[in-house]
C-alpha positions as CSV (number, residue, x, y, z in Angstrom):
1,M,-24.8,18.0,12.6
2,Q,-21.7,17.8,14.8
3,Q,-19.1,15.2,13.8
4,K,-18.9,12.7,16.7
5,K,-15.8,10.9,15.4
6,N,-12.3,12.0,16.4
7,K,-10.1,12.2,13.3
8,W,-7.0,11.0,15.1
9,L,-8.9,7.9,16.3
10,I,-9.9,7.5,12.6
11,V,-6.1,7.5,11.9
12,L,-5.5,5.0,14.7
13,A,-8.2,2.7,13.3
14,A,-6.6,2.9,9.8
15,I,-3.2,2.0,11.4
16,G,-4.9,-0.9,13.1
17,I,-6.0,-2.4,9.8
18,H,-2.6,-1.7,8.1
19,I,-0.4,-3.0,10.9
20,S,-2.4,-6.2,10.9
21,I,-2.3,-7.0,7.2
22,G,1.3,-5.6,7.0
23,S,2.5,-8.7,8.8
24,V,2.7,-10.3,5.4
25,Y,6.1,-8.5,5.1
26,A,7.3,-10.8,7.9
27,W,6.8,-13.9,5.9
28,S,10.5,-14.5,5.6
29,V,10.5,-15.3,9.4
30,L,8.1,-18.2,8.6
31,T,9.9,-19.5,5.6
32,R,12.4,-21.8,7.3
33,P,10.0,-23.1,10.0
34,V,7.5,-24.0,7.2
35,M,10.2,-25.7,5.2
36,E,11.4,-27.8,8.1
37,A,7.9,-28.7,9.3
38,M,6.4,-29.5,5.9
39,G,9.4,-30.5,3.9
40,F,8.6,-27.9,1.2
41,S,11.4,-26.3,-0.9
42,L,12.4,-22.7,-0.6
43,Q,10.9,-21.9,-4.0
44,Q,7.6,-23.6,-3.0
45,V,7.3,-21.6,0.3
46,T,8.4,-18.3,-1.4
47,W,5.5,-18.7,-3.9
48,T,3.1,-18.3,-1.0
49,F,4.3,-14.8,-0.4
50,S,4.4,-14.0,-4.1
51,L,0.7,-15.2,-4.5
52,A,-0.3,-13.0,-1.5
53,I,1.2,-9.9,-3.1
54,L,-0.3,-10.8,-6.5
55,F,-3.8,-11.1,-5.1
56,L,-3.2,-8.0,-3.0
57,G,-2.8,-6.0,-6.2
58,T,-5.4,-7.8,-8.3
59,S,-8.1,-7.7,-5.5
60,A,-7.4,-4.0,-4.8
61,G,-7.8,-3.3,-8.5
62,F,-11.0,-5.2,-9.1
63,L,-12.7,-4.6,-5.7
64,G,-11.8,-0.9,-5.4
65,T,-15.1,0.2,-6.8
66,Y,-17.0,-1.9,-4.4
67,V,-14.9,-0.7,-1.5
68,E,-15.8,2.8,-2.4
69,R,-19.5,1.9,-2.7
70,M,-19.7,-0.1,0.5
71,G,-17.8,2.4,2.7
72,P,-14.9,1.8,5.0
73,R,-16.8,0.0,7.7
74,K,-18.2,-2.8,5.6
75,S,-15.1,-3.2,3.5
76,G,-12.9,-3.2,6.6
77,L,-15.0,-6.0,8.0
78,I,-14.8,-7.9,4.8
79,A,-11.0,-7.5,4.8
80,A,-10.9,-8.8,8.4
81,A,-13.0,-11.9,7.4
82,F,-10.7,-12.7,4.4
83,F,-7.4,-12.1,6.1
84,G,-8.5,-13.8,9.3
85,T,-9.7,-16.8,7.3
86,G,-6.4,-16.8,5.4
87,M,-4.4,-17.0,8.7
88,L,-6.6,-19.7,10.3
89,G,-6.9,-21.6,7.0
90,T,-3.1,-21.7,6.8
91,A,-3.0,-23.4,10.2
92,Y,-5.4,-26.0,8.8
93,A,-3.3,-26.4,5.6
94,L,-0.2,-27.1,7.8
95,T,-2.0,-29.8,9.7
96,Q,-2.8,-31.4,6.4
97,H,0.7,-30.9,5.0
98,S,-0.9,-29.4,1.9
99,L,1.0,-26.9,-0.2
100,M,-2.1,-26.2,-2.4
101,L,-4.2,-25.4,0.7
102,M,-1.5,-23.1,1.9
103,Y,-1.5,-21.3,-1.4
104,L,-5.3,-21.1,-1.3
105,F,-5.6,-19.8,2.2
106,Y,-2.6,-17.5,2.7
107,G,-1.9,-16.6,-0.9
108,V,-5.4,-16.3,-2.5
109,I,-7.9,-15.7,0.4
110,G,-5.4,-13.9,2.6
111,G,-4.2,-11.9,-0.4
112,I,-7.8,-10.7,-1.1
113,G,-8.0,-9.6,2.6
114,L,-4.7,-7.7,2.1
115,G,-5.9,-5.9,-1.0
116,T,-9.3,-5.0,0.4
117,G,-7.8,-3.9,3.7
118,Y,-5.0,-1.8,2.1
119,I,-7.4,0.5,0.2
120,T,-10.2,0.6,2.8
121,P,-9.0,3.6,4.9
122,V,-7.3,5.6,2.2
123,S,-10.2,7.6,0.8
124,T,-11.6,8.1,4.3
125,L,-8.4,9.6,5.6
126,V,-8.0,12.0,2.7
127,K,-11.5,13.3,3.4
128,W,-10.7,13.8,7.1
129,F,-7.4,15.7,6.3
130,P,-8.1,17.6,3.0
131,N,-5.2,20.0,3.6
132,N,-2.7,17.3,4.7
133,R,-3.4,14.4,2.4
134,G,0.1,13.2,2.4
135,L,0.4,13.1,6.1
136,A,-2.9,11.4,6.6
137,T,-2.3,8.5,4.1
138,G,1.3,8.3,5.2
139,L,0.3,7.6,8.8
140,A,-1.8,4.6,7.8
141,I,0.5,3.2,5.1
142,M,3.4,3.7,7.6
143,G,1.7,1.1,9.7
144,F,1.9,-1.4,6.8
145,G,5.7,-0.7,6.5
146,F,6.3,-1.0,10.3
147,A,4.2,-4.1,10.8
148,S,7.1,-6.5,10.2
149,L,9.1,-5.0,13.0
150,I,6.3,-6.1,15.4
151,A,5.1,-9.3,13.6
152,G,8.6,-10.7,12.9
153,P,9.8,-11.0,16.6
154,L,6.3,-11.9,17.7
155,M,6.1,-14.8,15.2
156,Q,9.5,-16.1,16.3
157,L,8.4,-16.0,20.0
158,L,5.0,-17.7,19.3
159,I,6.7,-20.4,17.2
160,A,9.3,-21.1,19.9
161,E,6.7,-21.2,22.7
162,Y,3.6,-22.8,21.0
163,G,4.7,-24.1,17.6
164,L,4.1,-23.1,14.0
165,I,0.5,-24.0,13.7
166,Q,-0.5,-22.3,16.9
167,N,1.3,-19.2,15.7
168,F,-1.1,-18.9,12.8
169,I,-4.2,-19.5,15.0
170,I,-3.2,-17.0,17.7
171,L,-2.2,-14.3,15.2
172,G,-5.3,-15.0,13.1
173,C,-7.5,-14.4,16.1
174,V,-5.6,-11.3,17.2
175,Y,-5.7,-9.7,13.8
176,I,-9.5,-10.4,13.4
177,V,-10.2,-8.6,16.7
178,V,-7.9,-5.6,15.8
179,M,-9.3,-5.3,12.3
180,V,-12.9,-5.6,13.3
181,C,-12.6,-3.0,16.1
182,S,-10.8,-0.7,13.7
183,A,-13.3,-1.2,10.9
184,L,-16.2,-0.4,13.2
185,Y,-14.8,3.0,14.0
186,L,-13.9,4.0,10.4
187,E,-16.3,6.5,8.9
188,P,-16.0,9.4,6.4
189,P,-16.6,12.9,7.8
190,K,-20.2,14.2,7.5
191,M,-20.1,16.9,4.9
192,P,-23.0,19.3,4.1
193,A,-24.2,18.7,0.5
194,F,-26.7,21.2,-0.9
195,T,-29.1,23.8,0.5
196,A,-32.8,23.6,-0.4
197,K,-32.1,26.0,-3.3
198,G,-29.2,23.9,-4.5
199,T,-26.5,26.2,-3.3
200,H,-23.4,24.2,-2.6
201,K,-22.4,24.7,1.1
202,V,-19.0,22.9,1.1
203,H,-16.1,25.2,1.2
204,E,-13.7,23.4,-1.1
205,D,-10.0,23.8,-1.3
206,A,-9.0,26.1,-4.1
207,N,-6.7,23.3,-5.3
208,Q,-9.5,20.7,-5.2
209,P,-9.6,19.0,-8.7
210,K,-12.6,17.8,-10.6
211,Q,-14.1,14.7,-9.0
212,Y,-13.4,11.8,-11.4
213,T,-14.9,8.4,-11.5
214,V,-12.6,5.4,-11.9
215,S,-13.7,4.9,-15.5
216,E,-13.0,8.6,-16.3
217,A,-9.6,8.4,-14.6
218,M,-8.6,5.3,-16.7
219,K,-9.3,7.2,-19.9
220,T,-6.5,9.6,-19.2
221,W,-2.8,9.1,-20.0
222,Q,-1.8,10.4,-16.6
223,F,-3.3,7.3,-15.0
224,Y,-1.0,5.0,-17.0
225,A,2.0,7.2,-16.4
226,L,1.4,7.0,-12.7
227,W,0.9,3.2,-12.9
228,W,4.2,2.8,-14.7
229,V,6.3,4.9,-12.2
230,F,4.6,3.1,-9.3
231,F,5.4,-0.3,-11.0
232,T,9.0,0.7,-11.6
233,N,9.6,1.9,-8.0
234,I,8.1,-1.3,-6.5
235,T,9.8,-3.7,-8.9
236,C,13.3,-2.3,-8.3
237,G,12.7,-1.8,-4.5
238,I,11.2,-5.2,-3.8
239,G,13.9,-6.8,-6.0
240,L,16.5,-5.1,-3.7
241,L,14.6,-6.2,-0.6
242,A,14.7,-9.8,-1.8
243,V,18.5,-10.0,-1.9
244,A,19.6,-7.3,0.6
245,S,21.0,-9.8,3.1
246,P,22.8,-12.2,0.7
247,M,24.1,-9.3,-1.4
248,A,25.6,-7.6,1.8
249,Q,27.3,-10.9,2.7
250,E,28.7,-11.4,-0.8
251,V,29.7,-7.9,-1.8
252,I,31.0,-6.4,1.4
253,K,31.6,-9.7,3.3
254,M,29.1,-8.7,6.0
255,S,28.5,-11.4,8.7
256,P,25.0,-13.1,8.7
257,M,24.2,-11.5,12.0
258,A,25.2,-8.1,10.8
259,A,23.2,-8.6,7.6
260,A,20.2,-9.6,9.7
261,S,20.5,-6.4,11.7
262,M,20.7,-4.4,8.5
263,V,17.4,-6.0,7.4
264,G,15.8,-5.0,10.6
265,I,16.9,-1.4,10.0
266,I,15.5,-1.7,6.5
267,G,12.1,-2.5,7.9
268,L,12.3,0.5,10.2
269,L,13.2,2.9,7.3
270,N,10.6,1.3,5.0
271,G,8.0,2.5,7.5
272,G,9.7,5.7,8.4
273,G,10.2,6.7,4.8
274,R,6.5,6.4,4.3
275,I,5.6,9.1,6.9
276,F,8.7,11.2,6.2
277,W,8.2,11.6,2.4
278,S,4.4,11.8,2.6
279,T,4.7,14.7,5.0
280,I,7.4,16.4,2.9
281,S,5.0,16.0,-0.1
282,D,2.4,18.2,1.6
283,Y,4.9,21.1,1.4
284,I,6.8,20.6,-1.9
285,G,4.0,18.8,-3.8
286,R,3.6,15.2,-4.9
287,R,5.1,16.0,-8.4
288,N,8.3,17.3,-7.0
289,T,8.5,14.5,-4.5
290,Y,8.4,11.8,-7.2
291,I,11.1,13.7,-9.2
292,M,13.3,13.6,-6.1
293,F,12.6,9.9,-5.6
294,F,13.8,9.0,-9.0
295,A,16.8,11.3,-9.1
296,I,18.0,9.8,-5.8
297,E,17.4,6.3,-7.0
298,I,19.2,6.8,-10.3
299,A,22.3,7.9,-8.4
300,A,21.9,5.4,-5.5
301,F,21.5,2.3,-7.6
302,Y,24.3,3.3,-9.9
303,M,26.7,3.9,-7.0
304,L,25.6,0.7,-5.2
305,A,26.7,-1.4,-8.2
306,G,30.3,-0.5,-7.6
307,V,30.6,0.2,-3.9
308,T,32.7,-1.9,-1.6
309,D,32.7,0.2,1.5
310,S,30.4,-1.2,4.2
311,F,29.1,2.2,5.5
312,L,28.4,3.6,2.0
313,F,26.8,0.3,1.0
314,Q,24.3,0.4,3.9
315,A,23.7,4.1,3.5
316,L,22.7,3.7,-0.1
317,I,20.4,0.8,0.6
318,F,18.7,2.7,3.4
319,L,18.3,5.7,1.2
320,I,16.7,3.6,-1.6
321,I,14.3,1.9,0.9
322,T,13.0,5.3,2.2
323,C,12.1,6.2,-1.4
324,Y,10.6,2.8,-1.9
325,G,8.3,3.3,1.1
326,G,7.6,6.9,0.2
327,G,6.4,5.8,-3.2
328,F,3.6,3.9,-1.5
329,S,2.5,6.6,0.9
330,C,2.6,9.5,-1.6
331,M,0.6,7.8,-4.3
332,P,-2.9,8.1,-2.8
333,A,-2.4,11.8,-2.2
334,Y,-1.0,12.2,-5.7
335,L,-4.1,10.5,-7.2
336,S,-6.4,12.8,-5.1
337,D,-4.5,15.8,-6.4
338,I,-5.3,14.9,-9.9
339,Y,-8.6,13.0,-9.7
340,G,-10.2,14.2,-6.5
341,T,-11.6,12.0,-3.7
342,K,-14.9,10.9,-5.1
343,Q,-13.7,7.4,-6.1
344,L,-10.2,7.5,-4.7
345,S,-10.3,3.9,-3.3
346,A,-11.3,2.6,-6.7
347,I,-8.7,4.6,-8.6
348,H,-6.0,3.7,-6.0
349,G,-7.0,0.1,-6.3
350,R,-6.5,0.1,-10.0
351,I,-3.0,1.6,-9.5
352,L,-2.2,-1.1,-6.9
353,T,-2.4,-3.8,-9.7
354,A,1.2,-2.6,-10.4
355,W,2.2,-3.8,-6.9
356,G,0.8,-7.3,-7.6
357,L,2.8,-7.6,-10.8
358,A,5.9,-6.0,-9.4
359,G,5.9,-8.4,-6.4
360,I,6.6,-11.2,-9.0
361,A,8.6,-9.2,-11.5
362,G,11.2,-7.7,-9.1
363,P,12.6,-10.9,-7.5
364,L,12.2,-12.9,-10.7
365,L,14.0,-10.3,-12.8
366,L,16.8,-10.0,-10.3
367,S,17.3,-13.8,-10.0
368,Q,17.3,-14.3,-13.7
369,I,19.9,-11.6,-14.3
370,Y,22.0,-12.9,-11.4
371,E,21.9,-16.5,-12.6
372,R,23.2,-15.4,-16.0
373,T,25.8,-12.9,-14.9
374,H,26.7,-14.1,-11.4
375,S,26.8,-10.5,-10.4
376,Y,24.5,-8.1,-8.7
377,S,26.0,-5.1,-10.5
378,V,24.3,-5.7,-13.8
379,T,20.9,-5.8,-12.1
380,L,21.7,-2.6,-10.2
381,Y,22.8,-0.8,-13.3
382,F,19.6,-2.0,-15.0
383,F,17.4,-0.7,-12.2
384,S,19.2,2.7,-12.4
385,A,18.4,2.9,-16.1
386,C,14.7,2.1,-15.3
387,F,14.6,5.1,-13.0
388,V,15.9,7.3,-15.8
389,V,12.7,6.5,-17.8
390,S,10.6,7.1,-14.6
391,L,12.3,10.4,-14.0
392,A,11.5,11.6,-17.5
393,I,7.8,10.6,-17.0
394,A,7.7,12.3,-13.6
395,V,9.0,15.5,-15.1
396,V,6.3,15.3,-17.8
397,L,3.7,14.8,-15.1
398,K,4.9,17.8,-13.3
399,Y,4.2,20.1,-16.1
400,K,1.4,18.2,-17.9
401,A,-0.6,16.6,-15.1
402,E,-3.6,18.8,-15.4
403,I,-6.4,17.0,-17.4
404,K,-8.1,19.1,-20.0
């Protein structure tokens, strides 16, 4: 049977889902308006974002098996329902001046939509692009990284024109439409299975690994090694993201406006790094790519702790952020290299639990160390040391990744 779906429209549908849920990265734009309108403290409002990331990771971990079983269309529609409800429910929470309702709708319900939507297209894209897995997953996950560049200014415009509550209603409706349309187009490629005599007709890639189930994958040490390097990369990266602007103003005396511009460039490189590194990984391999990530980050974090030059300071941060974004986009392809594509969404979902924990651990770790030392340098040296451990694990994975 001829495949009726266009694989590049499949990519576009995946981007549609990711660019919608990726608006969570623009939460900082909403922080001050919510504080002023509701009278909540900074810590209270920030916990909304932390809960969303926590439930992103946990829902991806626990629902990954069901996403694989239901297929991308149904799981994409479920993601649209949860994320849309989260946005519209947040508008209701604000009309009630209820912090708990905001946590429930944006943090918990919206977070479940984030996790489900994040893993929905991954397995499908890998199957459509078996020889360019890094590029395929990088394109979709790039949308998640770039989303804040669109959502941030759009939120500011909507709040100025229509108010905070209407902002959530308008965006909630827009995201539901985009995600539903995208989900309805998503579909894995139709592959021939077996002939009448049982002869396999699929011409598999010579590098195609054994097809593992999620339970089989979780019985291997490689799974936990990958979980740890993923957790480390996100913890240190998201910790840096949380303080990039105040650190720039304190360390190199950058003006608030210049620091805000730097944050905008960070968003651009977060998305750009995802597609750049994932494409590179198709040529040099995922194992070598992760070794490069950690070697770069060891040096960059170490140098950042002592730098006072504005140009070098920004260059180091930008370099780190590309590796941070690349770590997200290369992971699904890395998992498919080792475990195959049979239950990739489920396996990827389990790995994403690291993101949920890192979303809390990174900012918390950095704030705790800063409050005790009143210096960012100690934290940056600590992050550099963490990457030494991750580099050692990445090297072991390079030579011992095959499962016997």
